[in-house]
C-alpha positions in Angstrom: 14.3 34.1 8.7 13.9 32.0 5.8 15.2 28.9 7.9 13.1 29.5 10.6 10.1 29.6 8.2 11.0 26.1 6.8 11.7 24.8 10.0 8.2 26.0 11.0 6.3 24.8 7.8 8.3 21.1 8.6 6.8 21.2 12.1 3.5 22.7 11.1 2.7 21.7 7.5 -0.7 23.2 7.6 1.3 26.5 7.0 2.4 25.5 3.8 -1.2 25.7 2.4 -3.3 28.2 4.8 -1.6 31.5 3.2 -3.8 29.7 0.0 -7.2 29.8 1.9 -9.4 32.2 0.1 -13.4 32.9 0.5 -13.6 30.9 -3.0 -11.8 27.8 -1.5 -13.4 27.7 1.7 -16.6 28.1 -0.2 -15.7 24.9 -2.0 -14.2 23.2 1.1 -17.7 23.8 2.8 -19.4 22.0 -0.1 -16.9 19.0 0.4 -17.4 19.1 4.1 -20.9 18.7 3.9 -21.0 15.7 1.2 -18.3 14.0 3.1 -20.1 14.5 6.5 -23.4 13.0 4.9 -21.3 10.0 3.3 -19.1 9.1 6.7 -22.3 9.2 9.0 -23.6 5.7 8.3 -20.2 4.4 7.5 -18.7 5.7 10.4 -21.7 3.5 12.5 -21.0 0.3 10.0 -17.1 0.6 10.3 -17.7 0.8 14.3 -19.9 -2.7 14.2 -17.1 -4.5 12.0 -14.3 -3.1 14.9 -16.3 -4.9 17.6 -17.4 -1.0 19.1 -20.3 0.4 19.9 -21.7 2.1 16.9 -20.5 5.9 18.4 -17.2 5.2 18.6 -17.1 5.2 14.6 -18.4 8.5 14.5 -16.1 9.8 17.3 -12.9 8.4 15.1 -14.7 10.2 12.2 -15.0 13.5 13.6 -11.0 13.7 16.0 -8.9 11.4 13.5 -9.8 13.7 10.2 -8.7 17.3 11.2 -5.3 16.2 13.0 -4.2 14.1 9.9 -5.2 16.9 7.6 -3.2 19.3 9.6 -0.3 17.1 9.7 -0.1 14.8 6.4 1.1 16.3 3.3 -2.3 15.2 1.1 -4.3 18.4 0.1 -7.2 15.6 -0.3 -7.2 12.4 1.5 -9.8 12.0 4.6 -9.0 9.7 7.4 -11.0 8.2 10.2 -12.1 5.0 10.4 -12.3 2.0 7.4 -13.1 -1.3 6.4 -9.9 -2.9 6.5 -8.6 -1.6 9.9 -11.8 -1.9 11.5 -11.5 -5.8 10.6 -7.8 -5.9 12.0 -8.8 -4.2 15.4 -11.4 -6.5 16.2 -9.5 -9.5 14.9 -6.2 -8.2 17.5 -8.7 -7.4 20.7 -11.6 -10.1 20.3 -9.3 -12.6 21.8 -8.8 -10.7 25.0 -11.8 -9.3 25.5 -16.2 -9.7 24.6 -16.7 -7.0 21.5 -18.7 -3.9 22.5 -17.6 -4.5 26.5 -15.7 -1.7 28.3 -12.6 -3.5 28.2 -12.7 -4.6 24.8 -13.0 -0.2 24.0 -10.3 0.2 26.3 -7.7 -2.0 24.2 -9.5 -0.4 21.3 -7.7 2.9 22.6 -4.7 1.3 23.7 -4.1 -0.2 20.0 -4.7 2.8 18.7 -2.5 4.6 20.8 0.2 2.1 20.2 -0.5 2.2 15.8 0.0 5.9 16.1 3.7 6.0 18.4 4.8 3.2 14.9 3.6 5.8 12.7 4.8 8.7 14.2 8.5 7.1 14.7 8.5 6.1 11.2 8.0 9.6 9.9 10.3 11.3 12.1 12.6 8.9 10.7 11.7 9.8 7.6 11.2 5.9 6.4 7.8 7.0 4.2 9.9 5.6 0.9 8.8 2.1 2.9 5.9 1.4 1.9 7.3 1.2 -2.0 8.4 -1.8 -1.0 5.1 -3.1 -0.1 3.4 -4.8 -3.2 -0.2 -3.1 -4.3 -0.8 -6.8 -4.9 -0.8 -7.2 -1.4 -3.5 -4.4 0.0 -5.5 -5.9 -3.0 -5.1 -9.6 -1.2 -6.0 -8.4 2.1 -9.2 -6.3 1.5 -10.4 -9.1 -0.8 -9.9 -11.6 1.7 -10.9 -9.1 4.9 -14.0 -8.6 2.4 -15.0 -12.2 2.7 -14.6 -12.0 6.8 -16.6 -8.9 6.7 -19.6 -10.4 4.7 -19.3 -13.6 7.0 -19.2 -11.8 10.1 -22.6 -9.6 9.0 -24.8 -12.7 8.2 -26.0 -13.6 11.7 -27.2 -9.8 11.7 -29.1 -10.0 8.0 -30.4 -14.1 8.9 -31.4 -13.4 12.5 -29.3 -16.8 13.5 -27.1 -16.6 16.6 -23.3 -18.0 16.1 -20.7 -18.2 18.6 -18.0 -15.3 18.7 -14.6 -15.9 18.3 -14.6 -18.9 15.6 -12.2 -18.8 12.8 -13.6 -18.7 9.0 -14.3 -22.4 8.3 -16.3 -23.1 11.5 -18.7 -19.7 11.2 -19.6 -20.7 7.7 -20.3 -24.3 9.0 -22.5 -22.7 11.6 -24.3 -20.7 9.0 -25.0 -23.5 6.9 -26.4 -25.7 9.8 -28.5 -22.9 10.8 -30.0 -21.7 7.4 -33.2 -23.3 8.7 -33.6 -20.9 11.3 -33.1 -18.2 9.2 -35.9 -15.3 10.8 -37.1 -14.4 7.2 -38.6 -10.9 8.5 -35.1 -10.1 9.3 -33.7 -11.5 6.5 -36.4 -9.1 4.8 -35.4 -6.2 6.3 -31.0 -6.7 5.5 -31.8 -7.7 2.2 -34.2 -4.7 1.5 -32.0 -2.0 2.8 -29.1 -3.5 0.4 -31.5 -3.6 -2.3 -32.7 0.0 -1.8 -28.6 0.9 -1.6 -28.0 -0.2 -4.9 -31.2 1.5 -6.3 -30.2 4.6 -4.8 -26.8 4.1 -6.5 -28.0 3.0 -9.8 -29.9 6.5 -9.7 -27.2 8.5 -9.0 -23.6 8.2 -7.9 -24.2 11.5 -6.0 -26.5 10.2 -3.9 -25.8 9.6 -0.4 -26.9 5.5 -1.3 -26.1 4.5 2.5 -27.9 7.5 4.4 -31.0 7.0 2.0 -30.6 3.3 2.4 -30.7 3.0 6.6 -33.7 5.2 6.5 -36.0 3.4 4.4 -34.6 0.3 6.0 -35.4 1.4 9.2 -38.8 1.9 8.1 -39.0 -1.1 6.6 -37.8 -2.5 10.1 -41.0 -1.1 11.9 -43.6 -1.8 9.1 -42.2 -5.4 9.1 -43.1 -5.6 13.2 -39.9 -4.4 15.0 -38.9 -6.1 17.7 -41.8 -8.0 17.9 -41.2 -10.0 14.8 -37.4 -10.5 16.1 -35.7 -7.5 14.9 -32.6 -6.2 16.7 -31.9 -2.3 17.1 -29.2 -0.7 17.7 -28.3 0.6 21.2 -28.9 4.3 21.8 -25.7 6.7 21.4 -25.4 9.2 23.3 -25.6 12.8 22.0 -21.9 14.3 22.9 -19.0 15.1 21.4 -16.1 13.0 21.6 -15.5 12.9 25.3 -11.6 12.6 26.8 -10.3 9.1 27.5 -6.8 8.4 28.8 -5.8 4.7 27.4 -4.6 2.2 30.0 -1.0 2.0 28.3 -0.1 -0.6 31.3 2.7 -3.1 30.4 0.4 -6.2 30.4 -1.4 -4.2 27.5 1.4 -2.8 26.0 3.1 -6.6 25.7 -0.2 -7.8 24.3 -0.7 -5.5 21.9 2.2 -4.5 20.4 2.6 -6.8 17.5 -1.2 -6.0 16.3 -0.8 -2.5 17.0 2.3 -3.2 14.5 0.7 -4.6 11.9 -2.2 -2.1 12.4 0.3 1.0 12.0 1.9 -1.0 8.7 -1.4 -1.5 7.0 -2.8 2.0 8.1 0.1 3.8 6.3 0.2 1.6 3.2 -3.3 2.4 2.9 -2.9 6.5 3.3 0.4 6.6 1.4 -1.8 4.7 -1.3 -4.6 6.6 -1.6 -2.7 10.2 -1.3 -0.6 9.1 -4.2 -3.3 8.0 -6.2 -5.0 11.0 -5.8 -2.2 13.5 -6.2 -1.7 11.8 -9.8 -4.8 13.5 -10.9 -4.4 16.6 -8.5 -0.5 16.8 -9.6 0.5 17.2 -6.2 3.9 15.5 -4.6 3.5 13.5 -1.7 5.5 13.4 0.7 5.4 9.8 2.3 7.0 10.6 5.7 5.1 13.6 6.1 1.8 11.5 5.8 3.8 8.8 8.3 3.5 11.6 10.9 0.3 12.7 10.4 -1.6 9.1 10.6 0.4 8.7 13.7 -0.3 11.8 15.0 -3.9 11.3 14.2 -4.3 8.1 16.1 -1.9 8.9 18.9 -4.4 12.1 19.4 -7.6 10.0 18.5 -6.7 7.7 21.6 -7.3 10.4 23.9 -10.4 11.5 22.5 -12.5 8.1 22.3 -11.3 6.9 18.9 -10.2 3.7 17.5 -7.4 3.5 14.8 -8.6 5.3 11.7 -6.2 5.4 8.2 -7.5 6.9 5.2 -10.9 6.3 3.3 -10.3 5.8 -0.6 -14.5 6.3 -1.1 -13.9 9.5 1.4 -11.1 11.0 -0.4 -12.1 10.2 -3.8 -15.5 12.3 -3.3 -13.6 15.1 -1.8 -11.7 15.3 -4.6 -14.5 14.8 -7.1 -16.5 17.1 -5.3 -13.9 20.1 -5.5 -12.0 20.2 -2.4 -9.7 22.7 -2.8 -7.4 22.5 0.7 -7.6 20.4 3.9 -10.3 22.3 5.5 -12.2 20.4 3.9 -11.8 17.4 6.0 -12.0 20.1 9.1 -15.6 21.2 7.8 -16.4 17.5 7.6 -16.0 16.5 11.1 -17.3 20.0 12.6 -20.7 19.2 10.4 -20.6 15.8 11.6 -20.3 16.9 15.4 -23.8 18.8 14.8 -25.4 15.5 12.9 -23.9 13.9 16.1 -25.6 16.0 18.3 -29.3 16.3 16.3 -29.6 12.8 15.5 -27.7 10.9 18.3 -30.8 9.6 20.0 -32.7 8.8 16.2 -29.7 5.6 16.5 -31.8 3.6 18.4 -34.0 3.3 15.2 -31.5 1.7 12.9 -32.1 -2.3 13.0 -29.1 -4.4 13.3 -30.3 -6.3 9.5 -30.2 -2.7 7.9 -26.7 -2.3 9.1 -26.0 -5.8 7.8 -27.0 -5.3 4.5 -25.0 -2.1 4.3 -22.1 -3.3 5.0 -22.2 -6.3 2.7 -22.4 -3.9 0.1 -18.9 -1.7 1.7 -17.9 -5.6 1.8 -18.6 -6.4 -1.9 -17.5 -2.9 -3.2 -13.6 -3.6 -1.0 -13.2 -6.6 -3.4 -10.9 -5.0 -6.7 -11.9 -7.3 -9.6 -10.4 -5.0 -12.5 -6.9 -5.2 -10.5 -7.4 -8.9 -9.7 -8.0 -9.9 -13.4 -5.2 -7.8 -14.5 -2.7 -9.7 -11.9 -4.0 -13.2 -12.7 -3.4 -12.3 -16.8 0.2 -10.7 -16.3 2.4 -11.9 -13.5 2.9 -15.3 -11.9 4.8 -14.1 -8.7 2.1 -11.3 -8.3 -0.7 -13.7 -8.5 1.4 -15.9 -6.1 1.3 -13.1 -3.9 -2.2 -12.1 -3.7 -3.4 -15.8 -3.7 -1.1 -16.6 -0.5 -2.5 -13.1 1.1 -5.7 -13.7 0.4 -5.5 -17.8 1.5 -3.6 -16.3 4.8 -6.6 -13.4 5.5 -8.8 -16.1 6.1 -7.6 -18.5 7.5 -4.6 -17.2 9.8 -4.6 -14.4 12.3 -5.0 -11.1 10.4 -1.9 -9.2 11.6 0.4 -12.3 10.0 -1.7 -12.1 7.1 -0.2 -8.6 6.8 3.3 -9.7 7.5 3.1 -12.9 4.9 2.0 -10.7 2.1 5.1 -7.8 2.8 7.2 -10.5 3.7 6.1 -12.0 0.1 6.5 -8.7 -1.6 10.0 -8.5 -0.3 11.3 -11.4 -1.3 9.9 -11.2 -4.7 11.4 -7.5 -5.2 14.8 -8.5 -4.1 14.6 -11.9 -6.6 13.9 -9.6 -9.5 17.1 -7.4 -8.4 19.2 -10.2 -7.1 19.2 -12.0 -11.0 19.6 -8.8 -13.5 18.7 -9.1 -16.9 21.9 -10.4 -18.6 22.4 -10.5 -22.5 25.2 -11.0 -25.3 25.2 -8.0 -27.9 26.7 -7.6 -31.1 26.4 -5.0 -34.0 24.0 -5.2 -36.4 25.9 -4.4 -39.5 22.1 -4.2 -41.4 21.5 -0.8 -39.2 23.0 2.5 -40.5 24.2 3.1 -37.0 25.9 -0.4 -36.5 23.5 -0.6 -33.0 24.3 -3.5 -31.0 21.4 -5.8 -30.6 20.7 -8.6 -28.0 21.8 -12.0 -29.9 18.8 -13.7 -28.3 16.6 -11.9 -30.6 18.5 -11.5 -33.5 21.4 -14.2 -34.4 24.0 -12.0 -35.5 28.1 -12.7 -35.7 30.5 -12.2 -32.2 33.9 -11.3 -32.6 35.8 -14.0 -31.7 38.0 -12.4 -29.0 35.6 -10.0 -27.7 32.7 -10.9 -26.0 30.3 -8.2 -25.4 27.7 -8.6 -22.7 24.5 -5.8 -21.1 23.8 -6.0 -17.5 20.5 -4.3 -16.6 20.2 -4.0 -12.7 22.5 -2.7 -9.9 25.4 -4.7 -9.0 24.9 -4.8 -5.3 25.6 -7.6 -2.9 22.5 -10.0 -3.5 23.1 -9.4 -7.7 27.0 -10.6 -7.3 26.7 -14.0 -7.6 24.1 -13.9 -10.2 26.5 -12.3 -12.8 29.6 -14.1 -11.6 28.1 -17.2 -12.7 26.9 -16.0 -15.9 30.6 -14.6 -16.5 32.0 -17.8 -15.3 29.8 -20.1 -17.9 31.2 -17.2 -20.6 35.4 -18.2 -19.5 34.2 -22.3 -19.6 32.3 -22.3 -22.6 33.4 -19.7 -25.1 36.5 -19.2 -26.7 36.1 -15.0 -26.2 39.1 -13.9 -23.4 38.2 -9.9 -23.6 34.5 -8.8 -21.9 33.4 -5.6 -22.5 30.7 -4.9 -19.7 27.9 -2.4 -21.3 27.2 -0.7 -18.0 24.7 2.0 -19.0 21.9 -0.3 -17.0 23.5 -0.3 -14.0 22.5 2.3 -11.4 24.4 1.5 -8.5 27.1 -0.5 -7.2 28.2 -1.1 -3.7 31.2 -2.3 -1.9 31.1 -6.3 -2.6 30.0 -5.1 -6.4 33.4 -3.3 -6.8 35.3 -6.0 -5.3 33.8 -8.3 -7.5 34.4 -6.2 -10.5 38.5 -6.2 -9.1 38.5 -10.2 -8.7 36.6 -10.8 -12.4 39.0 -8.2 -14.2 42.1 -10.3 -12.6 40.3 -13.6 -13.3 40.2 -12.4 -17.1 43.8 -11.4 -17.2 44.8 -14.6 -15.7 43.1 -16.1 -18.3 44.9 -14.5 -20.8 42.2 -11.5 -21.8 41.0 -8.6 -19.9 37.8 -6.9 -18.7 36.4 -3.8 -19.3 33.4 -0.8 -18.7 31.5 1.1 -20.9 28.7 3.5 -20.0 28.5 3.4 -15.9 26.9 6.4 -15.0 29.1 8.6 -12.6 27.2 8.3 -9.8 27.2 4.6 -9.9 31.1 5.1 -9.7 31.0 6.8 -6.4 32.2 3.5 -4.9 35.0 2.5 -7.0 36.4 5.5 -7.1 36.1 6.4 -3.4 37.7 2.6 -2.6 40.2 2.7 -4.8 38.6 0.0 -6.9 38.8 2.3 -10.4 42.6 2.7 -10.3 43.0 -1.2 -9.3 41.0 -2.4 -12.6 42.5 0.9 -14.6 41.5 3.8 -15.8 42.3 3.1 -19.5 39.8 0.1 -18.9 37.0 2.4 -18.5 34.9 4.1 -21.4 32.3 6.2 -21.4 30.5 5.0 -25.2 30.9 2.4 -27.3 32.4 4.3 -30.5 35.5 5.0 -28.0 35.6 1.9 -26.3 35.3 0.1 -29.1 38.7 1.0 -30.9 40.3 1.1 -27.8 40.2 -2.3 -26.8 40.7 -3.2 -30.9 44.3 -2.1 -30.2 44.3 -4.5 -27.4 43.3 -8.0 -29.4 45.6 -10.4 -30.7 46.0 -8.9 -34.6 47.2 -12.7 -36.1 43.6 -13.6 -34.7 42.3 -11.0 -36.3 44.0 -11.3 -40.2 42.1 -14.9 -40.4 38.9 -13.6 -38.9 35.7 -13.7 -41.0 33.5 -12.4 -38.8 34.8 -8.7 -39.1 31.8 -6.8 -37.0 33.5 -3.8 -36.3 34.6 -0.9 -38.7 37.9 -1.3 -37.2 37.9 -5.1 -38.7 38.5 -3.6 -42.1 
């Protein structure tokens, strides 16, 4: 019976939290859902514009995707749906194949969403949630900063009232903007800047105010006061007052071939964002996040969404953060938010024709600005050259290359630096400190202590695997060439893992030191790190008597194997046994 419940809760993860629903949690979730619906109403329209989709598709995505992600994800507070970075990648991925806003563009967006969801679901079912751990947060910061610049650039034509050719690269777009500054429509600019200022003032008054919604309403009033279409101010097209209609993605061989690479980039970026947001909020709510289950939730939400007129979505940091802050208790808050938004859509859709394009452009400029994480960027610049390189390269790649390549380049650089760190573990020469009552071993690079003329003590901090063997071998080879000691004790407390290559290396290194007239000993190696050594017979080959649990056990045993003649004339006398 217990096994059956466990299987059911894995297949239907919402069964884990539905029993905890009470009248009190429903009340808290309803308030959080209402707040989320008010926030996502203007955001959904804005994000759809970024994605090159008609505004209503942003709301469709904000209705369908959050429900499925809430039911099948692992986080109690993450709200999924349209977001800025994913919307921009969708636009970049499809604009080369179809004109934004057209029926062909919309159909390709559904195909892209289905493929991205399929990739995410596959990774989740394969329990590969830990993959996101290998993607540096710096990549996400660099990518979103670059995306913010691209988003702002794409909206300047709406805010200035000028025409810019579609599909131009970053530099050419800016060149056209500069050339057309004299053609700026001051009425359009007034609406765009006015809406932006209203949003900033509303947010300054209180962060709890729906500043985007207030700015959109007052921006629309401002546009009508200034003369509306008579002054060249364009308005958003009318939205249909209907729930997300059923649609079957056109999964033809041609479409799959065109979009598969871009879809994987969308899937990867979406997963990184969703898991990062879930873990960030999980640290505050004291909830453990199952990365693989989040993959499943995101994958299913995009697959189902593609059949209900939604484009690719992921976790939203803004909406998720607000959801947690206003006191949401369960994923029911996401479901309430979607249902309330559906009611809003039916009621306010006809009013969309009163939304001026420059007002939407002003709001998106503020969204873009909020994407740039200045605090983290400053921190990275001060602390790490390698992370700084990842940040700059990802940022520049986002601006000047295809967006999917920018994601891949950032991920590749993260992996390169990760492997670089693990393949060059820290190695230190150690010696006991006679001034310490416990005679603790100290790194000689920090304090020039005396060494035993026969025994070299080396500490290795890092896993002994195929990537690190060459670095460690070079260090020990240099020791044997440039130092007189012929016995080596490896302090292995910092070694967490030994693979077959590492085990074979230890055997060969032991034989090499024995051939030089000495020996090699290992102290403090964790039991779990010895699994390969024991299973492969490598420990027996090195010798059971060459493995020690502690230094207090190792030093007396090794001392008995040193040359007593050298000990007689030795002036170092650094061990207690020497006296």
